[in-house]
C-alpha positions in Angstrom: 0.0 0.0 0.0 1.3 3.4 -1.0 1.7 6.0 1.8 2.9 8.9 -0.4 5.2 9.9 2.5 7.9 12.7 2.0 11.3 11.4 2.0 13.6 12.0 5.1 15.2 15.4 4.8 18.8 15.9 6.1 19.2 18.1 9.2 21.9 20.6 9.8 24.8 19.0 11.4 27.3 21.9 11.9 27.7 25.7 11.6 31.1 27.1 11.0 32.3 30.7 10.8 35.5 31.9 9.0 37.4 35.0 8.4 39.8 35.6 5.4 43.7 35.8 5.6 44.0 38.8 3.4 47.6 38.5 2.6 46.9 35.1 0.9 43.6 36.3 -0.6 45.2 39.4 -2.3 41.9 41.3 -2.5 38.9 42.6 -0.6 36.8 39.4 -0.2 33.3 40.2 1.1 34.3 43.8 2.3 34.5 45.9 -0.7 36.4 48.7 1.1 39.2 46.4 2.2 41.3 47.6 -0.7 44.8 49.1 -1.5 45.1 52.7 -0.4 45.1 54.0 -4.0 41.9 52.2 -5.0 39.1 54.6 -6.4 36.5 53.3 -3.8 38.9 54.5 -1.0 38.8 58.1 -2.6 41.8 58.3 -4.7 42.4 60.3 -6.5 38.8 61.8 -6.4 37.5 62.1 -2.7 34.5 60.2 -1.8 32.0 61.9 0.6 31.1 60.1 3.6 29.8 60.6 7.3 33.4 61.3 8.4 34.2 63.9 5.8 33.8 66.7 8.2 37.0 65.4 10.3 40.1 66.6 8.6 42.2 63.8 10.1 39.8 61.3 8.5 39.0 63.2 5.3 42.0 61.9 3.0 40.7 58.4 2.5 37.9 56.2 3.7 40.0 53.6 5.2 41.5 56.2 7.5 38.6 55.9 9.7 38.1 52.3 9.6 35.4 51.5 7.0 37.2 48.2 6.5 37.9 47.4 10.2 35.8 44.2 10.4 36.6 42.4 7.1 34.9 39.4 5.8 32.7 36.8 7.6 32.1 33.5 5.9 29.5 31.0 7.2 29.3 27.3 6.1 26.5 25.0 7.4 26.8 21.3 6.9 23.9 18.8 6.7 23.9 15.2 8.0 24.2 14.0 4.3 27.5 16.1 3.8 25.9 18.8 1.8 27.2 22.3 2.7 25.9 25.7 2.0 27.7 29.1 2.1 26.8 32.6 3.2 28.9 35.7 3.1 28.8 39.2 4.7 31.0 41.5 6.7 31.6 41.2 10.3 35.1 39.5 10.7 36.1 37.9 14.0 33.4 39.6 16.0 30.8 38.2 13.6 32.3 34.9 13.9 32.1 34.9 17.6 28.3 35.7 17.4 27.7 32.8 14.9 29.7 30.2 16.8 29.0 31.2 20.3 25.4 32.3 20.0 23.4 31.7 16.7 24.7 28.1 16.3 22.2 26.9 19.0 19.3 27.9 16.7 20.6 26.2 13.7 22.4 22.9 14.4 20.1 20.0 14.7 17.2 21.9 12.8 15.5 21.1 9.5 17.0 23.5 7.0 13.5 23.9 5.4 12.4 25.7 8.7 14.1 29.0 7.6 11.3 31.1 9.2 11.6 29.4 12.5 15.4 29.7 12.5 15.6 33.3 11.3 13.0 34.4 14.0 14.8 32.6 16.8 18.1 34.2 15.8 16.7 37.6 15.5 14.6 37.5 18.8 17.6 36.1 20.6 19.7 39.1 19.6 17.4 41.9 20.2 19.2 42.8 23.6 22.4 43.5 21.8 21.5 43.8 18.2 18.6 44.6 16.0 20.8 46.4 13.4 24.5 46.2 12.2 26.8 43.4 13.3 24.2 41.0 14.7 21.9 41.2 11.8 24.9 40.8 9.4 25.7 37.6 11.2 22.1 36.4 10.9 22.3 37.2 7.2 25.3 35.0 6.6 23.7 32.1 8.4 20.4 32.5 6.5 22.1 32.8 3.2 24.1 29.7 3.9 20.7 27.7 4.7 19.2 28.9 1.5 22.3 27.7 -0.5 22.0 24.4 1.4 18.5 24.0 0.7 19.0 24.6 -3.1 21.7 22.0 -3.1 19.8 19.3 -1.3 16.8 20.0 -3.5 19.0 20.3 -6.7 17.5 23.6 -7.6 18.7 27.1 -7.8 17.7 29.5 -5.0 15.5 31.7 -7.5 13.4 28.4 -8.1 12.8 28.1 -4.3 11.6 31.7 -4.1 8.9 31.0 -6.9 10.9 30.8 -10.2 12.0 33.3 -12.8 10.3 36.6 -13.6 13.0 37.3 -16.2 15.3 35.5 -18.4 18.1 37.9 -18.2 19.0 40.6 -15.5 20.1 44.0 -16.6 23.1 45.5 -14.7 24.2 49.1 -13.9 27.6 49.9 -12.7 28.9 51.6 -9.6 32.2 53.1 -10.6 34.7 55.8 -11.0 34.7 55.4 -14.7 31.1 55.6 -16.2 32.6 56.2 -19.6 34.2 52.8 -19.3 31.1 51.3 -17.9 29.1 52.5 -20.9 31.7 51.0 -23.3 31.3 47.7 -21.5 27.6 47.6 -22.0 26.1 48.5 -18.6 22.7 50.0 -18.7 23.8 52.9 -16.5 26.5 54.1 -14.2 26.6 55.5 -10.5 29.5 57.7 -9.4 30.4 58.8 -5.9 29.7 62.2 -4.6 33.1 63.8 -3.9 32.2 66.5 -1.2 29.9 66.9 1.6 28.3 70.1 3.2 31.4 70.8 5.3 33.5 71.5 2.1 31.3 74.7 1.8 30.3 76.5 -1.3 33.6 75.6 -3.1 32.8 71.8 -2.5 29.3 72.3 -3.8 30.5 73.8 -7.1 33.1 71.0 -7.4 30.3 68.5 -7.0 28.2 70.1 -9.8 31.2 70.4 -12.0 32.1 66.7 -11.3 28.6 65.5 -12.4 28.4 67.9 -15.2 31.8 66.7 -16.7 30.7 62.9 -16.6 27.4 63.8 -18.2 29.2 65.4 -21.1 31.7 62.4 -21.4 28.8 59.8 -21.5 26.3 61.8 -23.4 22.7 62.8 -22.6 21.0 59.4 -22.9 23.1 57.2 -20.7 21.5 56.9 -17.1 23.9 58.5 -14.6 23.3 58.4 -10.8 25.0 59.8 -7.7 25.8 58.0 -4.4 26.0 60.3 -1.5 26.9 57.6 1.2 25.1 59.3 4.3 27.3 62.3 3.9 24.6 65.1 3.2 22.0 67.3 5.2 18.5 67.9 4.4 19.0 71.4 2.8 22.2 70.4 1.0 20.6 67.3 -0.6 17.6 69.5 -1.8 20.0 72.1 -3.3 22.1 69.6 -4.9 19.4 67.5 -6.4 17.7 70.6 -7.9 21.1 71.7 -9.4 21.9 68.4 -10.9 18.4 67.8 -12.3 19.4 69.8 -15.4 22.3 67.5 -16.1 20.1 64.4 -16.1 20.5 63.0 -12.7 18.7 59.6 -12.7 18.8 59.3 -8.9 20.4 60.6 -5.9 21.3 57.8 -3.3 21.6 57.5 0.6 22.0 61.2 0.9 21.1 61.2 4.6 21.9 59.1 7.7 19.8 55.9 7.5 17.6 56.7 10.6 16.7 60.2 9.4 13.3 59.1 8.3 11.9 62.7 8.8 14.8 64.0 6.7 14.0 61.7 3.9 10.4 62.8 4.0 11.4 66.5 3.8 13.6 66.0 0.8 10.7 64.0 -0.9 8.4 66.9 -0.2 10.7 69.5 -1.4 11.4 67.6 -4.8 7.8 66.8 -5.6 7.6 67.1 -9.5 11.3 66.6 -9.9 12.5 64.1 -12.5 15.3 63.0 -9.9 14.4 59.8 -8.2 15.5 59.3 -4.6 17.0 56.0 -3.1 18.3 54.5 0.0 18.5 51.5 2.5 21.8 49.9 1.8 22.3 50.5 5.6 18.8 49.6 6.7 18.4 46.4 8.7 15.3 44.2 9.0 11.8 44.9 7.8 10.9 47.5 10.3 13.0 50.4 9.0 12.0 49.5 5.4 8.3 49.6 6.6 8.8 53.2 7.6 10.4 54.1 4.3 7.7 52.4 2.1 4.6 53.5 3.9 5.8 57.0 4.1 6.8 57.1 0.5 10.2 58.5 1.4 11.9 57.2 -1.8 11.4 55.9 -5.2 13.9 52.9 -4.8 15.0 50.7 -1.9 18.5 49.1 -1.9 18.8 46.5 0.6 22.1 44.7 0.9 21.2 40.9 1.2 24.2 40.1 3.1 23.4 42.9 5.7 19.7 43.1 6.2 18.9 39.7 7.3 19.5 37.5 4.4 17.3 36.0 1.8 14.4 35.4 4.3 14.2 39.1 5.3 14.8 40.3 1.7 11.9 38.5 0.4 9.6 40.1 3.0 10.9 43.5 2.0 10.2 42.8 -1.7 6.5 41.7 -0.7 6.1 44.9 1.3 7.2 47.2 -1.3 5.1 45.7 -4.1 1.7 47.2 -3.5 3.4 50.6 -3.2 5.2 50.3 -6.6 8.4 50.8 -4.8 11.3 49.5 -6.8 13.9 47.1 -5.1 17.6 47.4 -6.4 19.8 45.7 -4.0 23.0 47.1 -3.0 25.8 44.9 -4.1 25.4 41.4 -2.8 26.4 39.7 -6.1 25.0 36.3 -6.7 22.7 36.7 -3.6 21.1 39.8 -5.0 20.8 38.2 -8.5 18.8 35.1 -7.3 16.4 37.4 -5.4 15.9 39.7 -8.4 15.3 36.8 -10.8 12.4 35.8 -8.5 10.7 39.2 -8.0 9.0 41.4 -10.4 9.6 44.6 -8.7 13.4 44.0 -8.9 14.2 45.3 -12.5 18.0 45.9 -12.4 21.0 44.7 -10.6 24.0 46.8 -9.3 27.6 45.6 -10.0 30.2 47.5 -8.0 33.3 47.8 -10.1 36.1 46.8 -7.6 39.1 46.9 -10.1 41.5 49.5 -8.6 41.1 52.0 -11.5 37.6 50.8 -12.3 38.5 49.7 -15.9 37.8 46.0 -15.9 35.2 43.4 -14.5 36.3 41.6 -11.4 34.5 39.4 -8.8 32.6 41.4 -6.2 33.6 38.9 -3.6 37.2 38.8 -4.7 38.8 35.4 -4.3 36.3 33.9 -2.1 34.4 32.0 -4.9 35.9 30.0 -7.8 33.1 30.7 -10.1 31.2 34.0 -9.2 29.0 34.9 -12.2 30.0 38.4 -13.7 28.0 40.6 -16.0 28.5 40.5 -19.8 27.3 43.1 -22.2 25.1 44.7 -19.5 23.5 41.5 -18.4 23.7 38.7 -15.7 22.9 35.2 -16.9 22.7 32.9 -13.9 23.9 29.4 -14.6 21.6 26.4 -13.9 23.3 25.2 -10.6 21.9 24.2 -7.4 21.8 26.7 -4.5 23.5 30.0 -5.5 25.7 28.2 -7.8 29.0 29.2 -6.6 31.9 27.3 -5.0 33.8 28.5 -2.0 37.6 28.6 -1.8 38.7 27.3 1.6 42.4 28.0 1.1 42.4 31.4 2.5 39.9 30.8 5.5 40.7 30.5 9.1 38.1 29.8 11.9 38.9 31.7 15.0 36.4 30.3 17.4 36.4 26.6 16.3 34.1 24.2 18.2 34.6 20.5 18.3 32.3 18.1 16.4 31.1 16.9 20.0 30.1 20.4 20.9 28.1 20.8 17.5 26.4 17.2 18.0 25.3 18.1 21.6 23.8 21.2 20.3 22.2 19.5 17.5 20.7 16.8 19.8 19.0 19.4 21.8 17.0 20.6 18.9 16.3 17.1 17.4 15.0 16.0 20.9 13.2 19.3 21.8 9.8 18.7 23.5 6.6 19.4 21.8 3.4 20.6 23.5 1.3 17.9 24.8 -1.9 19.8 25.2 -3.3 22.4 22.6 -4.2 25.9 23.8 -5.3 29.2 22.4 -1.9 30.9 21.7 -3.1 34.4 22.2 
């Protein structure tokens, strides 16, 4: 007699957290700012406005104030059948500590299909010291690794687990210091960093305008050109700059205020009603709650969550769903292959970002540096994802070290607690 019973599914056997040994890796890994001093993204030779621009001792380069202080965090989860999944973020050794010493108890022994349960337990358990930043970045890496594991066990790409393709090819724009080269490479648009903030005064403002005007002249009138302000501006400055650059065809102005200044984003939006300049933000927004404020208040036209920072695929799909009825576009920040799979699956994710991390922004190099052997790269303005299980990339272990290594016995003891957890004996009204 047929029972039509589902097959037994592997459980998560172990969670491991790694950092990279940069000297061996030779490039930035997961932290796109952990680069050589003369790299364009570090502010060489053109400055890049940032929250620390007002402090002279930290104004020369972005690395001078420690934007790259934490470095990469790589999480690997292993199932009882030997299958492994990988997730990457920033967070370095502090992130490794959170994963190994805290989050592992909510993961080992669990059924990897229970992504909502695992995510909710990790998030609730870190409320007292987290909610944003490092703790959520660590959660992101674990969550991404579980989605990768699920895809590999089921022998399907992650976008198929999320509902399948909404597009056959994904157009890509380029964040770069050389929009002219980006245009020649076939990208659908380019984004350049704003050089100066308000503390540079009227002269800095004029230089910003001239900087953008010069690039507009070089790429022509029909190539979309955007400006990334990296949390460096104020409300009055942002309004003035957007109005001045509108005549030079500014497509959008990005992350122009500190991420928690929701009132300020509303003020800029109100002041620019009727303008052709679109407003964007949320690369440094964490979890659905901040996104809810931005969406419901109509603060911006485009949201830019980083999949490796906001809580992973589990939280990112919630944000996509929240934004959909408001016709708010989702264009994730960086995230490479993790963004691509999400964007394949959601209709309101029309174009991807590729951050050009070659030192002079003159060639296409992997976003995650040497961490993957086979990271998909844009070609002729498109990303075509290969038909591979999970996220379809292969981790390079050669340059990794595990600073807070636990024994197999410790992982098994934790796994056994989850496998043997008690279930309620009597039903009751849960509210």
